[in-house]
DODRENTOR-845321 format. One record per residue: x, y, z of N, C-alpha, C in turn; residue number from 1. Coordinates in nm, 2 decimals, m for minus. Each point is the difference from the previous one (the first is absolute). Layout:
BEGIN
REC      nx      ny      nz     cax     cay     caz      cx      cy      cz   nr
REC       X       Y       Z       X       Y       Z       X       Y       Z  NUM
...
//
This chain:
BEGIN
REC      nx      ny      nz     cax     cay     caz      cx      cy      cz   nr
REC    0.10   m0.12   m0.01   m0.10    0.11    0.02    0.08    0.12   m0.01    1
REC   m0.01    0.11   m0.06    0.09    0.10   m0.05   m0.02    0.13    0.10    2
REC   m0.11    0.03    0.02   m0.05    0.12    0.08   m0.08   m0.02    0.12    3
REC    0.02    0.10    0.09   m0.06   m0.02    0.15   m0.14   m0.04   m0.03    4
REC   m0.08    0.09   m0.08   m0.15    0.00   m0.03   m0.02   m0.16   m0.04    5
REC    0.08   m0.05   m0.09   m0.03   m0.12   m0.04    0.01   m0.11    0.11    6
REC    0.10    0.00    0.07    0.00   m0.07    0.12   m0.10    0.02    0.11    7
REC   m0.02    0.12    0.04   m0.13    0.03    0.08   m0.14   m0.07   m0.05    8
REC   m0.01    0.00   m0.12   m0.11   m0.06   m0.08    0.00   m0.14    0.03    9
REC    0.12   m0.07   m0.02    0.01   m0.14    0.01   m0.02   m0.04    0.16   10
REC    0.02    0.08    0.08    0.00   m0.04    0.14   m0.16    0.03    0.03   11
REC   m0.06    0.11   m0.05   m0.16    0.01    0.01   m0.06   m0.12   m0.05   12
REC    0.03   m0.05   m0.12   m0.07   m0.12   m0.05    0.01   m0.12    0.08   13
REC    0.13   m0.04    0.07    0.05   m0.09    0.05   m0.10   m0.01    0.14   14
REC   m0.04    0.11    0.06   m0.06    0.03    0.13   m0.15    0.05   m0.01   15
REC   m0.02   m0.01   m0.14   m0.16    0.04    0.00   m0.11   m0.08    0.07   16
REC    0.03   m0.14    0.02   m0.08   m0.07    0.06    0.00   m0.03    0.15   17
REC    0.11    0.08    0.05    0.02   m0.01    0.14   m0.08    0.12    0.06   18
REC   m0.07   m0.01    0.12   m0.08    0.11    0.05    0.11    0.06    0.10   19
REC   m0.04    0.13    0.04    0.06    0.09    0.10    0.14    0.02   m0.06   20
REC    0.00    0.05   m0.14    0.16    0.03   m0.03   m0.03    0.17   m0.05   21
REC    0.09    0.06    0.06   m0.02    0.16   m0.05    0.16    0.03   m0.02   22
REC   m0.01    0.10   m0.08    0.14    0.07   m0.07    0.02    0.12    0.09   23
REC    0.15    0.01    0.02    0.05    0.13    0.08    0.14    0.03   m0.10   24
REC    0.00    0.12   m0.01    0.14    0.04   m0.03    0.11   m0.01    0.07   25
REC    0.09   m0.07   m0.01    0.11   m0.01    0.07    0.14   m0.09   m0.07   26
REC    0.12    0.04    0.05    0.13   m0.02   m0.05    0.01    0.00   m0.14   27
REC   m0.04    0.13   m0.06    0.01    0.06   m0.11   m0.10   m0.07   m0.12   28
REC   m0.09   m0.07    0.05   m0.09   m0.09   m0.08   m0.14   m0.01    0.06   29
REC   m0.06   m0.11    0.01   m0.14   m0.05    0.03    0.03   m0.11    0.12   30
REC   m0.04    0.01    0.10    0.00   m0.10    0.08   m0.15   m0.05    0.02   31
REC   m0.01   m0.13    0.01   m0.14   m0.09   m0.01    0.00   m0.06    0.14   32
REC   m0.10    0.05    0.07   m0.05   m0.05    0.15   m0.11   m0.10   m0.02   33
REC    0.03   m0.10    0.10   m0.10   m0.09    0.01   m0.02   m0.03    0.16   34
REC   m0.11    0.04    0.02   m0.07    0.02    0.13    0.09    0.08    0.08   35
REC    0.06    0.10   m0.04    0.08    0.09    0.04    0.15   m0.02    0.04   36
REC    0.03   m0.11   m0.07    0.14   m0.05    0.00    0.05    0.01   m0.14   37
REC    0.13    0.06   m0.01    0.04    0.00   m0.15    0.03   m0.16   m0.07   38
REC   m0.01   m0.01   m0.08   m0.01   m0.11   m0.08    0.11   m0.01   m0.11   39
REC   m0.02    0.14   m0.07    0.09    0.00   m0.11    0.05    0.18   m0.04   40
REC    0.08    0.03   m0.08   m0.01    0.14   m0.03    0.06   m0.02   m0.16   41
REC   m0.05    0.09   m0.08    0.06   m0.01   m0.13    0.06    0.12   m0.03   42
REC    0.12    0.01   m0.05    0.08    0.15   m0.04    0.07   m0.06   m0.14   43
REC    0.06    0.10   m0.04    0.12    0.02   m0.11    0.10   m0.10    0.03   44
REC    0.03   m0.01    0.14    0.11   m0.10    0.05   m0.04   m0.13   m0.01   45
REC   m0.14   m0.05    0.00   m0.04   m0.13   m0.01   m0.10   m0.01    0.09   46
REC   m0.02   m0.12    0.06   m0.10   m0.06    0.07    0.04   m0.04    0.16   47
REC   m0.06    0.05    0.08    0.06   m0.02    0.14   m0.12   m0.08    0.04   48
REC    0.05   m0.11    0.06   m0.11   m0.10    0.07    0.03   m0.05    0.15   49
REC   m0.10   m0.01    0.07    0.02   m0.05    0.14   m0.05   m0.16    0.01   50
REC    0.13   m0.05    0.00   m0.03   m0.15    0.02    0.05   m0.06    0.13   51
REC    0.04    0.09    0.11    0.00   m0.08    0.13    0.14   m0.06    0.02   52
REC    0.06    0.02    0.10    0.12   m0.06    0.04    0.03   m0.14   m0.03   53
REC   m0.13   m0.08    0.03    0.02   m0.16   m0.05    0.03   m0.03   m0.14   54
REC   m0.09    0.09   m0.07    0.02   m0.01   m0.15    0.11    0.05   m0.07   55
REC    0.09    0.08    0.06    0.08    0.11   m0.06    0.13   m0.10   m0.09   56
REC    0.04   m0.10    0.05    0.11   m0.08   m0.05   m0.07   m0.04   m0.13   57
REC   m0.12   m0.09    0.01   m0.06   m0.03   m0.12   m0.02    0.10   m0.11   58
REC   m0.06    0.10    0.04    0.00    0.10   m0.10    0.10    0.06   m0.07   59
REC    0.12    0.02    0.07    0.12    0.04   m0.06    0.05   m0.08   m0.08   60
REC   m0.04   m0.13   m0.01    0.04   m0.10   m0.12   m0.05    0.03   m0.11   61
REC   m0.11    0.09   m0.03   m0.08    0.02   m0.11    0.09    0.10   m0.08   62
REC   m0.05   m0.01   m0.13    0.07    0.11   m0.11   m0.04    0.13    0.05   63
REC    0.15    0.07   m0.01   m0.04    0.18    0.04   m0.02    0.02    0.14   64
REC    0.00   m0.10    0.09   m0.03    0.05    0.14    0.15    0.03    0.07   65
REC   m0.04    0.11    0.08    0.12    0.05    0.09   m0.06    0.05    0.12   66
REC    0.07   m0.01    0.09   m0.04    0.05    0.16   m0.02    0.15   m0.02   67
REC   m0.10    0.04    0.07   m0.04    0.14    0.01    0.09    0.07    0.08   68
REC    0.06    0.08   m0.04    0.11    0.11    0.06   m0.05    0.13    0.03   69
REC   m0.03    0.07    0.11   m0.03    0.12    0.03    0.13    0.07    0.08   70
REC    0.06    0.09   m0.05    0.12    0.06    0.08    0.11   m0.06    0.02   71
REC    0.03   m0.12   m0.07    0.09   m0.09    0.02   m0.04   m0.11    0.10   72
REC   m0.12    0.00    0.04   m0.04   m0.09    0.09   m0.10   m0.12   m0.08   73
REC    0.03   m0.13    0.03   m0.09   m0.10   m0.08   m0.13    0.00    0.09   74
REC   m0.11    0.01   m0.06   m0.12    0.01    0.06   m0.05   m0.15   m0.03   75
REC   m0.03   m0.09    0.14   m0.01   m0.10   m0.01   m0.16   m0.04   m0.03   76
REC   m0.03   m0.09   m0.10   m0.13   m0.07   m0.02   m0.05    0.10   m0.14   77
REC    0.09    0.07   m0.04   m0.03    0.08   m0.12    0.08   m0.01   m0.11   78
REC   m0.04   m0.02   m0.14    0.08   m0.05   m0.12   m0.05    0.10   m0.10   79
REC    0.12    0.05   m0.06   m0.07    0.09   m0.12    0.08   m0.08   m0.13   80
REC   m0.10    0.01   m0.07    0.04   m0.08   m0.16    0.01    0.12   m0.10   81
REC    0.10   m0.05   m0.09    0.05    0.09   m0.08   m0.11    0.04   m0.11   82
REC    0.02    0.12   m0.08   m0.13   m0.02   m0.09    0.01   m0.08   m0.10   83
REC    0.13   m0.05   m0.06    0.03   m0.04   m0.12   m0.04   m0.16    0.05   84
REC   m0.02   m0.06    0.08   m0.05   m0.12    0.04   m0.18   m0.02    0.02   85
REC   m0.03    0.11   m0.02   m0.16    0.01    0.04   m0.08   m0.01   m0.14   86
REC   m0.07   m0.11    0.02   m0.11   m0.03   m0.10   m0.14    0.01    0.06   87
REC   m0.12   m0.01   m0.06   m0.12   m0.01    0.05    0.00   m0.13    0.09   88
REC    0.06   m0.12   m0.06   m0.01   m0.12    0.08    0.09    0.01    0.12   89
REC    0.11    0.05    0.00    0.09    0.03    0.11   m0.05    0.09    0.12   90
REC   m0.07    0.10   m0.07   m0.06    0.09    0.09   m0.11   m0.07    0.11   91
REC   m0.08   m0.08   m0.10   m0.13   m0.08    0.09    0.07   m0.08    0.08   92
REC    0.09   m0.09   m0.04    0.07   m0.10    0.09    0.06    0.11    0.12   93
REC    0.07    0.10    0.00    0.07    0.05    0.11   m0.12    0.05    0.11   94
REC   m0.11    0.05   m0.07   m0.12    0.04    0.07   m0.06   m0.12    0.07   95
REC   m0.01   m0.10   m0.05   m0.05   m0.11    0.08    0.08   m0.03    0.12   96
REC    0.12   m0.01   m0.04    0.10   m0.02    0.15   m0.01    0.09    0.09   97
REC    0.00    0.13   m0.04   m0.01    0.14    0.09   m0.12   m0.01    0.07   98
REC   m0.13   m0.02   m0.08   m0.14    0.01    0.06   m0.02   m0.11    0.09   99
REC    0.06   m0.13   m0.01   m0.01   m0.11    0.08    0.05    0.03    0.15  100
REC    0.14    0.07   m0.02    0.06    0.03    0.13   m0.09    0.12    0.07  101
REC   m0.02    0.12   m0.05   m0.08    0.11    0.03   m0.14   m0.04    0.08  102
REC   m0.05   m0.12   m0.05   m0.14   m0.02    0.05    0.01   m0.07    0.14  103
REC    0.13   m0.05    0.03    0.02   m0.03    0.14    0.02    0.09    0.11  104
REC    0.01    0.14   m0.05    0.03    0.11    0.08   m0.14    0.04    0.06  105
REC    0.01    0.05    0.12   m0.12    0.07    0.05   m0.04    0.12   m0.07  106
REC   m0.13    0.01   m0.04   m0.05    0.12   m0.05    0.05    0.16    0.06  107
REC    0.02    0.09   m0.08    0.03    0.11    0.07   m0.11    0.11   m0.03  108
REC   m0.04    0.07    0.09   m0.11    0.09   m0.05    0.05    0.13   m0.03  109
REC   m0.06    0.05   m0.10    0.03    0.12   m0.06    0.02    0.11    0.10  110
REC    0.12    0.09    0.00   m0.01    0.10    0.09   m0.06    0.10   m0.03  111
REC   m0.09    0.07    0.09   m0.06    0.12   m0.05    0.06    0.11   m0.04  112
REC   m0.07    0.07   m0.13    0.09    0.11   m0.05    0.02    0.10    0.10  113
REC    0.11    0.06    0.01    0.02    0.12    0.08   m0.04    0.12   m0.06  114
REC   m0.06    0.10    0.09   m0.03    0.12   m0.08    0.13    0.08   m0.03  115
REC    0.00    0.08   m0.08    0.13    0.08   m0.01   m0.03    0.13    0.07  116
REC    0.12    0.03    0.07    0.00    0.10    0.10    0.04    0.11   m0.09  117
REC   m0.07    0.11    0.04    0.01    0.13   m0.08    0.11    0.07    0.09  118
REC    0.10    0.06   m0.08    0.09    0.07    0.07   m0.04    0.15    0.03  119
REC    0.02    0.04    0.08   m0.04    0.14    0.06    0.11    0.10   m0.04  120
REC   m0.03    0.08   m0.10    0.12    0.10   m0.02    0.03    0.08    0.12  121
REC    0.13    0.01   m0.01    0.06    0.09    0.12    0.03    0.14   m0.04  122
REC   m0.05    0.09    0.04    0.05    0.13   m0.04    0.12    0.04    0.10  123
REC    0.08    0.04   m0.11    0.14    0.03    0.07   m0.01    0.14    0.04  124
REC    0.02    0.04    0.09    0.01    0.15    0.05    0.13    0.03    0.03  125
REC    0.03    0.15   m0.05    0.11    0.05    0.07   m0.01    0.08    0.11  126
REC    0.11   m0.02    0.08   m0.01    0.06    0.09    0.06    0.16   m0.03  127
REC   m0.05    0.09    0.05    0.05    0.14   m0.02    0.09    0.03    0.13  128
REC    0.10    0.06   m0.03    0.07    0.06    0.10   m0.02    0.13    0.02  129
REC   m0.02    0.05    0.12    0.00    0.16    0.02    0.10    0.05    0.00  130
REC    0.04    0.12   m0.04    0.12    0.05    0.03    0.00    0.12    0.11  131
//
């Protein structure tokens, strides 16, 4: 898959029959949340999937799979798949593995939207000195 939008469309198609999936902008792309937990993210850098620590070794043996590294630290349970290795079939396979793991996690409730605080403009006053 060449572009981020094609990958996101492939992820949407693979997840369309699963309930409680929502999209969130994150990681420079689109994150897909299942029951409030991230299952995958699609961006121009590839596909990020949450497979869990128990399946990480098995997942890393697949073509194009790399450990997820953020700020020089490997994030356990997450796999990044290079865009060159992604096809509709492989995206579907990755999402089956990821959604099977995420379904084992407790549901997270959505956080209530926080009201934006209005900043009060502060009038800067100059003090006058009397001579």
